[in-house]
C-alpha positions as CSV (number, residue, x, y, z in Angstrom):
1,M,116.6,7.7,-39.0
2,K,118.5,5.3,-37.2
3,K,122.6,5.7,-36.2
4,A,124.0,3.6,-38.6
5,L,125.9,1.1,-35.7
6,I,129.6,-0.2,-36.0
7,L,130.7,-3.7,-34.5
8,A,134.1,-4.8,-34.5
9,A,135.8,-8.0,-33.7
10,V,139.8,-8.4,-33.2
11,A,141.5,-11.4,-33.8
12,A,145.5,-11.7,-32.2
13,I,147.9,-14.4,-33.4
14,A,150.7,-15.2,-31.4
15,L,153.2,-17.6,-32.6
16,S,156.2,-18.7,-32.4
17,A,159.3,-20.1,-34.8
18,C,160.9,-23.1,-35.0
19,S,164.1,-22.5,-32.7
20,K,167.4,-25.1,-32.4
21,N,167.8,-25.9,-29.0
22,E,170.8,-28.1,-28.4
23,I,174.5,-28.3,-29.3
24,L,175.8,-30.3,-32.3
25,E,178.8,-32.4,-31.0
26,T,180.2,-33.2,-34.2
27,V,180.2,-31.2,-37.0
28,N,178.3,-33.3,-40.4
29,T,180.7,-33.4,-43.1
30,V,179.3,-31.5,-46.2
31,P,178.9,-33.6,-49.2
32,E,179.7,-32.0,-52.7
33,E,176.9,-30.1,-54.4
34,A,175.0,-29.6,-50.9
35,A,173.0,-26.4,-52.4
36,I,171.0,-24.2,-50.0
37,G,167.4,-24.6,-50.0
38,F,164.5,-22.8,-48.4
39,S,161.1,-23.4,-47.2
40,N,158.8,-21.7,-45.3
41,Y,155.8,-21.6,-42.8
42,T,153.7,-18.9,-43.0
43,P,151.5,-18.8,-39.4
44,K,147.9,-17.5,-40.7
45,S,146.2,-17.0,-43.8
46,L,144.0,-14.1,-44.6
47,T,141.3,-13.5,-47.4
48,K,143.3,-11.1,-49.9
49,V,142.7,-10.0,-53.4
50,N,146.5,-9.5,-54.5
51,D,148.5,-11.9,-56.3
52,T,150.7,-11.9,-53.4
53,Y,148.0,-13.4,-51.2
54,I,148.7,-16.2,-48.9
55,S,146.2,-18.5,-48.8
56,G,147.2,-21.1,-46.1
57,T,150.2,-21.4,-44.7
58,S,152.2,-21.5,-48.1
59,L,153.9,-19.1,-49.9
60,V,151.8,-17.9,-53.8
61,A,153.4,-20.5,-56.6
62,D,155.9,-18.2,-58.4
63,K,155.9,-15.2,-56.3
64,Q,159.1,-14.4,-54.8
65,F,161.2,-13.6,-51.4
66,A,164.4,-11.9,-50.7
67,V,166.6,-13.6,-48.0
68,Y,169.7,-11.8,-46.6
69,A,172.6,-13.9,-45.0
70,W,175.3,-13.5,-42.5
71,K,178.6,-15.4,-42.3
72,T,180.2,-15.5,-38.9
73,D,183.1,-17.2,-39.1
74,Y,184.5,-17.3,-35.4
75,D,181.5,-15.9,-33.5
76,N,177.8,-16.5,-33.4
77,F,174.7,-14.2,-34.7
78,L,174.3,-12.5,-31.5
79,T,177.3,-11.3,-30.0
80,A,178.9,-11.0,-33.7
81,N,178.8,-7.4,-35.1
82,P,179.3,-8.4,-39.2
83,G,177.4,-5.2,-40.5
84,A,175.5,-5.9,-44.0
85,P,174.5,-9.2,-45.1
86,A,177.4,-10.0,-47.6
87,F,176.9,-13.6,-47.5
88,M,173.4,-13.1,-49.6
89,N,172.1,-9.7,-50.6
90,P,169.9,-10.5,-51.6
91,A,169.3,-13.8,-53.0
92,V,165.9,-13.8,-54.2
93,V,164.0,-17.1,-54.2
94,T,161.5,-17.8,-56.9
95,W,158.7,-19.9,-54.1
96,T,157.5,-23.6,-55.4
97,N,156.8,-25.9,-52.8
98,N,158.3,-27.4,-49.5
99,S,159.5,-30.8,-51.3
100,N,162.8,-32.2,-52.5
101,E,164.4,-30.4,-49.4
102,G,163.4,-26.8,-51.2
103,A,165.7,-27.5,-54.2
104,N,162.4,-26.4,-56.2
105,N,162.3,-23.2,-54.8
106,T,165.2,-21.9,-57.3
107,Y,167.4,-18.9,-56.8
108,S,170.3,-16.9,-58.7
109,P,173.6,-17.3,-57.8
110,K,172.9,-20.5,-56.0
111,K,175.4,-21.2,-52.6
112,Y,176.4,-23.6,-51.1
113,W,177.0,-24.3,-47.1
114,P,180.1,-23.9,-46.0
115,S,182.6,-26.6,-45.6
116,G,185.8,-27.9,-43.3
117,D,186.3,-29.2,-40.1
118,T,184.5,-25.9,-38.3
119,P,182.6,-24.5,-40.9
120,A,181.5,-21.0,-41.2
121,N,177.5,-20.4,-39.3
122,L,175.0,-18.5,-41.5
123,S,172.2,-16.5,-40.8
124,F,169.1,-15.8,-42.6
125,A,166.7,-12.9,-42.9
126,A,164.2,-12.8,-45.0
127,Y,160.6,-11.0,-46.0
128,Y,157.8,-11.3,-48.9
129,P,157.1,-10.7,-51.9
130,Y,160.2,-9.1,-53.2
131,G,159.5,-6.5,-55.4
132,G,156.0,-5.9,-54.0
133,A,154.5,-3.0,-54.6
134,G,155.2,0.1,-51.8
135,I,158.3,-2.0,-50.1
136,T,161.5,-0.2,-49.9
137,A,163.9,-3.2,-50.3
138,P,165.5,-2.7,-46.3
139,T,168.7,-0.9,-45.3
140,F,171.2,-2.7,-43.2
141,G,173.8,-1.3,-40.8
142,S,175.8,-2.9,-37.5
143,G,174.4,-3.0,-34.3
144,D,175.3,-4.8,-30.7
145,P,173.6,-7.2,-31.7
146,F,171.5,-5.4,-34.5
147,V,169.4,-3.3,-32.0
148,A,170.2,0.0,-32.9
149,S,169.4,-0.6,-37.0
150,G,168.0,-3.8,-36.8
151,V,168.1,-6.4,-39.4
152,G,165.9,-4.8,-41.9
153,T,164.7,-1.4,-41.8
154,Y,162.0,-1.1,-44.8
155,A,160.2,1.9,-45.8
156,F,156.3,0.9,-46.6
157,T,153.6,2.8,-48.3
158,A,149.8,0.8,-48.3
159,Q,148.8,0.7,-52.3
160,A,145.3,3.0,-53.4
161,T,143.0,0.3,-54.0
162,P,142.6,-3.7,-52.4
163,A,143.3,-5.1,-55.7
164,T,147.0,-3.7,-55.6
165,M,147.6,-4.4,-52.0
166,V,150.7,-6.5,-51.1
167,D,150.7,-9.4,-48.3
168,F,153.8,-7.7,-46.5
169,C,155.3,-10.7,-44.2
170,V,158.9,-10.5,-42.5
171,A,160.1,-13.5,-41.4
172,D,162.0,-14.5,-37.6
173,V,165.8,-14.5,-38.3
174,V,167.4,-18.4,-38.8
175,N,170.4,-18.0,-36.6
176,D,174.0,-20.0,-36.6
177,Q,172.9,-23.0,-39.2
178,V,175.8,-25.3,-41.2
179,Y,175.1,-28.1,-43.1
180,G,173.2,-31.2,-41.4
181,Y,171.8,-29.0,-38.1
182,T,169.1,-26.8,-39.7
183,N,166.3,-25.2,-38.3
184,V,163.8,-27.8,-39.4
185,S,165.6,-31.3,-38.7
186,T,168.6,-33.1,-39.7
187,T,166.2,-34.7,-42.5
188,Y,166.1,-31.7,-44.3
189,K,169.8,-30.7,-44.3
190,N,170.2,-28.7,-47.1
191,T,166.9,-26.5,-46.0
192,V,167.0,-23.2,-44.3
193,H,162.8,-22.8,-42.9
194,F,161.6,-19.5,-42.4
195,T,158.4,-18.7,-40.7
196,F,156.5,-15.8,-42.1
197,K,154.7,-13.2,-40.3
198,H,152.1,-10.7,-41.2
199,Q,153.3,-7.0,-40.9
200,L,149.9,-5.6,-41.8
201,T,146.7,-5.2,-40.4
202,K,143.5,-7.2,-42.2
203,V,140.6,-4.7,-42.2
204,Q,136.7,-5.1,-44.1
205,F,133.9,-4.3,-43.8
206,K,130.3,-5.5,-43.6
207,F,126.6,-3.7,-44.3
208,K,123.3,-4.9,-43.2
209,T,120.0,-3.1,-42.4
210,I,118.0,-3.7,-39.1
211,A,115.4,-6.5,-38.3
212,G,111.4,-5.8,-38.3
213,L,111.4,-3.1,-40.8
214,A,107.9,-3.7,-42.9
215,T,108.0,-5.2,-46.4
216,T,107.0,-2.4,-48.2
217,T,110.4,-0.7,-47.4
218,V,114.0,-0.6,-49.5
219,I,117.1,0.1,-47.7
220,E,120.3,0.5,-49.9
221,L,123.7,1.4,-49.6
222,L,124.7,4.0,-52.7
223,D,128.7,4.7,-51.6
224,A,131.1,3.8,-48.5
225,D,134.5,5.6,-48.5
226,L,137.3,5.9,-46.0
227,T,139.4,9.1,-44.9
228,G,142.1,10.3,-42.7
229,I,144.0,6.6,-43.1
230,K,147.7,6.8,-42.3
231,N,149.4,4.8,-45.1
232,T,153.1,4.7,-44.8
233,G,155.3,4.3,-41.9
234,T,158.7,2.2,-41.1
235,L,159.2,-1.1,-40.1
236,T,162.1,-2.6,-38.4
237,A,163.4,-6.0,-37.7
238,T,165.5,-6.6,-34.4
239,Y,167.2,-9.6,-32.9
240,E,168.3,-9.8,-29.6
241,N,169.2,-12.5,-27.0
242,A,166.1,-14.2,-26.0
243,N,167.6,-14.4,-22.5
244,P,169.3,-11.1,-21.7
245,G,172.3,-11.8,-18.9
246,V,173.0,-15.3,-20.8
247,E,175.9,-16.0,-23.0
248,A,175.0,-16.7,-25.9
249,G,176.6,-19.2,-27.5
250,Y,176.4,-22.0,-30.6
251,G,172.7,-23.2,-30.8
252,K,171.0,-20.3,-29.3
253,Q,168.2,-18.6,-30.2
254,G,167.6,-15.1,-30.5
255,T,164.1,-13.4,-31.0
256,T,163.0,-11.6,-33.6
257,S,160.9,-8.7,-33.2
258,T,159.3,-6.0,-35.5
259,A,158.2,-2.2,-34.7
260,W,156.3,0.2,-36.9
261,S,157.5,3.7,-36.5
262,A,157.1,7.2,-38.3
263,V,153.3,6.2,-38.8
264,S,151.9,9.5,-41.6
265,G,149.4,10.0,-44.0
266,S,146.1,10.7,-44.4
267,A,144.7,8.6,-47.4
268,S,141.6,8.1,-49.1
269,Y,139.8,4.4,-49.7
270,D,136.3,3.4,-51.8
271,L,134.6,0.4,-50.2
272,T,133.2,-2.3,-52.4
273,V,130.8,-4.9,-51.5
274,N,130.1,-8.0,-53.0
275,N,132.8,-6.7,-56.0
276,V,130.8,-3.4,-56.5
277,N,131.4,-0.2,-55.8
278,P,128.0,1.4,-55.2
279,E,129.1,5.1,-56.1
280,D,129.6,3.9,-59.4
281,G,125.8,3.6,-60.2
282,A,124.7,-0.4,-58.7
283,P,123.2,0.4,-55.1
284,I,123.3,-2.6,-53.2
285,K,120.2,-3.7,-51.1
286,L,120.9,-4.0,-48.0
287,T,119.1,-7.4,-45.6
288,T,119.1,-8.6,-42.3
289,T,122.3,-10.8,-42.9
290,A,125.8,-9.0,-43.3
291,S,126.9,-8.4,-46.9
292,T,129.6,-11.3,-48.2
293,V,132.6,-9.9,-48.5
294,H,134.0,-9.6,-51.9
295,N,137.9,-9.7,-52.1
296,N,137.5,-6.0,-53.1
297,D,136.4,-5.6,-49.5
298,I,139.2,-6.3,-48.0
299,F,142.0,-3.8,-46.9
300,L,145.8,-4.7,-45.8
301,M,146.7,-1.6,-44.0
302,V,149.6,-0.1,-42.1
303,P,149.1,-0.8,-37.7
304,Q,148.2,2.5,-36.4
305,D,146.3,3.8,-33.7
306,M,142.9,5.4,-34.0
307,A,143.1,9.5,-33.5
308,A,140.1,11.4,-32.3
309,D,137.5,11.6,-35.1
310,T,140.6,11.7,-37.7
311,Q,140.2,8.5,-39.0
312,K,136.2,8.0,-40.6
313,L,134.0,5.9,-42.6
314,T,131.5,7.8,-44.6
315,V,128.2,6.3,-45.7
316,K,125.8,7.1,-47.6
317,W,122.6,4.9,-48.3
318,R,118.5,5.8,-49.5
319,V,115.3,4.5,-47.9
320,R,112.3,3.8,-50.5
321,V,109.1,3.0,-49.5
322,Y,106.4,1.0,-51.3
323,D,102.8,0.7,-51.8
324,T,102.9,-2.9,-51.9
325,A,105.8,-5.6,-51.0
326,A,105.9,-7.2,-54.3
327,N,106.8,-3.5,-55.9
328,A,109.3,-3.4,-53.2
329,T,110.8,-6.6,-54.5
330,A,110.6,-5.9,-57.9
331,N,111.7,-2.2,-57.9
332,G,114.3,-2.2,-54.7
333,G,116.6,-0.7,-57.2
334,T,114.6,1.7,-59.3
335,A,111.9,4.4,-58.6
336,G,109.7,2.1,-60.1
337,T,106.0,1.5,-59.8
338,G,104.5,2.1,-56.4
339,M,107.1,4.2,-54.7
340,L,105.8,6.1,-52.4
341,S,108.7,8.1,-50.7
342,E,112.7,8.2,-51.0
343,T,115.3,9.8,-48.6
344,V,118.8,10.0,-49.1
345,N,120.8,10.2,-46.0
346,T,125.3,10.6,-45.7
347,K,126.8,9.8,-42.3
348,A,130.2,10.2,-41.3
349,L,131.6,7.9,-38.4
350,S,134.6,8.1,-36.7
351,L,136.6,4.9,-35.9
352,Y,137.8,6.2,-33.1
353,S,134.1,7.4,-31.3
354,N,131.2,5.5,-33.4
355,L,131.6,1.8,-31.7
356,V,129.2,0.3,-30.0
357,T,128.7,-3.0,-28.4
358,S,125.7,-4.3,-30.8
359,D,123.7,-3.7,-33.8
360,S,121.0,-3.7,-31.3
361,D,123.2,-1.5,-28.6
362,D,123.6,2.3,-28.3
363,T,126.1,2.0,-25.7
364,S,129.6,3.1,-26.9
365,V,133.0,1.0,-26.8
366,S,136.3,1.8,-26.6
367,A,138.3,2.7,-30.2
368,I,140.3,-0.3,-31.2
369,N,143.9,-0.1,-33.1
370,W,144.7,-1.1,-35.9
371,A,147.8,-3.7,-34.9
372,K,149.9,-5.7,-37.3
373,N,148.8,-9.0,-37.8
374,N,145.5,-8.4,-36.5
375,F,141.9,-9.1,-38.4
376,I,139.6,-6.3,-37.6
377,N,135.8,-6.4,-39.3
378,Y,133.4,-3.7,-38.9
379,T,129.8,-4.3,-38.8
380,I,128.2,-1.2,-40.4
381,T,124.4,-1.8,-39.3
382,I,121.5,1.0,-41.2
383,G,118.0,1.1,-40.5
384,P,116.1,4.2,-40.4
385,K,113.8,4.6,-37.4
386,P,109.8,5.1,-38.4
387,I,108.0,8.1,-37.3
388,W,104.8,6.9,-35.7
389,F,102.1,8.8,-33.8
390,T,100.5,9.3,-30.4
391,A,97.7,11.7,-29.6
392,V,95.9,12.6,-26.5
393,V,93.1,15.4,-25.9
394,D,93.3,18.2,-23.8
395,N,91.0,18.5,-21.1
396,W,88.2,21.1,-20.8
397,A,88.9,24.3,-19.7
398,D,87.3,24.8,-16.0
399,M,83.3,25.0,-16.0
400,T,82.2,28.5,-16.2
401,N,78.6,28.7,-14.2
402,G,76.1,31.0,-15.7
403,Y,72.7,31.4,-13.7
404,M,69.3,32.6,-15.5
405,N,66.0,33.1,-13.8
406,V,62.8,33.0,-15.7
407,N,59.3,34.8,-13.5
């Protein structure tokens, strides 16, 4: 039986938030009832099943994100040490859309921009989805500036099935805002505009078989499971001066970064293909085209390094041979008319050591670690090696001579 092969492809995304890059010469007068509004941008769309899945660059309608805000009266956010976000802790925003200067995105209690001759600065942080399964609300503390405790430390546990997983995102900090000088433009004077970034790894699996099989041969996937997957961790967001050594003045944008730590666990996950779990009694007939991925095939995982032979994909499949191609087509999922033989096979594949360059090449490649905001696709190619025969005939032994005389 030909060893199942794995291909892996990784797409990494690097995007940056809008930044404020000039100093206010005059302070806008804040009109009456200038409520703070919110809009957003999400850098990369995923294919995700849960109802918090972000499709495109906008959050899911009617879902919520949490906003935390600090008010710094006489200093900017990078150099101040304001501690916990007392101004909003949190404001829970129900998302609608980006129109109407964000005013359609309701939250309570409503907050208003500080006003006066020298209005206080507001700085904002946010995460999505609020109340999402497995996300523990962030903790905050003081830092100088926030490096020790971050601008949000989250405990996270990935859920047991793709259908219950959430699309955990954290926004870049929006710093030192006043009315009329927000991070979008002066056109949207009330609006705080967030750039959310995905903090998990998108992982999916596709299955196919080799080309060139006899038309009387059927390959069926019976089961596929992941084991030894790390499913918990701590995510910390930090905010630092983008130019260390340069004084951070009004309107200077710092850098928001996130990092995972204390990643652990050893979870197991059932894989489905085209919304079918083969183990439930519905085997999947494989073709030479990689299976179309259904939403339930896609996992949003805690980022993690592959450890030698720890994280595994176990695949179970069967090979059936029929007397005719017609019977193979008609009875691929049953032991029907004309079946000549059947074999069932199980293979445990290491996500660390069983990667190869392609489905036609056994050359091994390095393990691919699961990094945050990365999309990793594994294609598993299952194909039997047919048994062929050759033969030669051994030479006669050396000639032995015998002599006889007749007189």
